[in-house]
C-alpha positions in Angstrom: -57.1 -76.6 46.2 -53.3 -76.7 45.8 -51.1 -73.6 45.6 -47.6 -73.8 44.0 -45.1 -71.0 44.2 -42.3 -70.5 41.8 -40.0 -67.8 40.7 -37.1 -67.1 38.4 -34.8 -64.2 37.6 -34.1 -62.5 34.3 -31.5 -59.9 33.3 -32.4 -57.1 31.0 -29.9 -55.2 28.9 -31.8 -52.1 27.7 -33.6 -49.2 29.3 -36.9 -50.3 27.7 -37.0 -53.9 26.5 -39.5 -56.7 25.8 -38.5 -60.2 26.9 -40.5 -63.4 26.2 -40.8 -65.3 29.4 -43.4 -67.8 28.2 -41.2 -70.9 28.4 -40.0 -70.1 32.0 -43.6 -69.6 33.1 -44.8 -72.8 31.5 -41.9 -74.7 33.2 -43.3 -73.5 36.6 -46.8 -74.6 35.6 -45.5 -78.1 34.6 -43.5 -78.4 37.9 -46.6 -77.4 39.9 -48.4 -80.7 38.9 -51.7 -78.7 38.9 -53.9 -79.8 36.1 -56.7 -77.2 36.2 -56.7 -73.7 37.7 -55.1 -70.3 37.4 -51.5 -69.1 36.9 -50.6 -65.7 38.2 -47.5 -64.1 36.8 -46.2 -61.0 38.7 -43.1 -58.9 38.5 -42.7 -57.3 42.0 -41.1 -54.2 40.7 -42.5 -50.6 40.3 -40.8 -50.1 37.0 -41.6 -53.3 35.1 -44.8 -54.8 33.6 -46.3 -58.0 32.2 -48.3 -58.3 29.0 -49.8 -61.2 27.1 -49.7 -60.7 23.3 -47.8 -61.7 20.2 -44.0 -61.8 20.4 -42.9 -60.8 16.9 -39.8 -58.7 16.3 -41.6 -55.8 14.5 -44.4 -55.8 17.1 -41.8 -55.9 19.9 -40.3 -52.7 18.4 -43.9 -51.2 18.2 -44.4 -52.0 22.0 -41.2 -50.1 22.8 -42.2 -47.2 20.5 -45.7 -47.0 22.0 -44.3 -46.9 25.5 -41.8 -44.2 24.7 -44.4 -42.1 22.9 -47.0 -42.3 25.6 -44.7 -42.3 28.7 -42.0 -40.0 27.3 -38.7 -40.7 29.2 -37.4 -37.2 28.4 -40.6 -35.4 29.6 -40.5 -33.0 32.5 -42.1 -35.5 35.0 -42.1 -34.3 38.6 -40.6 -37.6 39.9 -37.6 -37.1 37.6 -36.4 -34.5 40.1 -35.4 -37.2 42.5 -35.0 -40.2 40.1 -34.9 -40.1 36.4 -37.5 -42.9 35.8 -41.0 -41.4 36.2 -41.9 -42.8 32.8 -41.2 -46.3 34.0 -43.4 -45.9 37.1 -46.2 -44.5 35.1 -46.1 -47.1 32.4 -46.0 -49.9 35.0 -48.9 -48.4 36.8 -51.0 -48.2 33.7 -49.9 -51.5 31.9 -49.8 -53.6 35.1 -47.3 -55.8 36.8 -49.3 -59.0 36.7 -51.4 -61.2 34.5 -53.7 -64.2 35.3 -53.8 -67.1 32.8 -56.0 -70.2 33.0 -54.4 -73.6 33.4 -56.2 -76.6 31.7 -54.8 -80.1 31.5 -51.5 -78.9 33.1 -50.9 -76.3 30.4 -51.4 -72.6 30.1 -54.5 -71.7 28.1 -53.3 -69.1 25.5 -54.0 -68.3 21.9 -51.8 -69.3 19.1 -50.1 -65.9 19.0 -50.1 -65.2 22.7 -46.9 -65.1 24.7 -46.1 -63.8 28.1 -43.7 -60.9 28.1 -41.9 -58.9 30.7 -41.6 -55.2 29.9 -38.5 -53.7 31.2 -39.1 -50.0 31.7 -36.1 -48.8 33.6 -33.2 -51.1 32.7 -30.8 -52.7 32.5 -31.7 -54.6 35.7 -32.0 -58.1 37.1 -35.8 -58.7 37.5 -37.6 -61.3 39.6 -40.7 -63.0 38.1 -43.1 -64.6 40.6 -45.4 -67.4 39.3 -48.1 -68.8 41.5 -50.3 -71.6 40.3 -53.6 -72.4 42.1 -55.9 -75.3 41.3 -56.4 -79.0 41.4 
């Protein structure tokens, strides 16, 4: 089995934001020369998350609205006493900071409407995205 490590950085511009990172992840997969296996996408940050779903402008707005309704940034969270970003930590913990996607014939296996997205939960920031591809 081969293991290929890649990473890239992405800058965010809003406190809560959804960014499509599919093309950058696919580029790492192509560069890995691994034909069949798994691709792990991780954001090594406590206030960001990764999802796989449709990237459509109104749905992107819905993701942001859902996050702000469930993980209310202005709520009286205990962590906000020391750092005003408890909502971001909680959202990242529940949503998750990584996803695993199959690789078949050198390409990510995903549905027609599935894209890989970084959820910025405490921006704006510069985020690192780690992509590891394992397989043959």
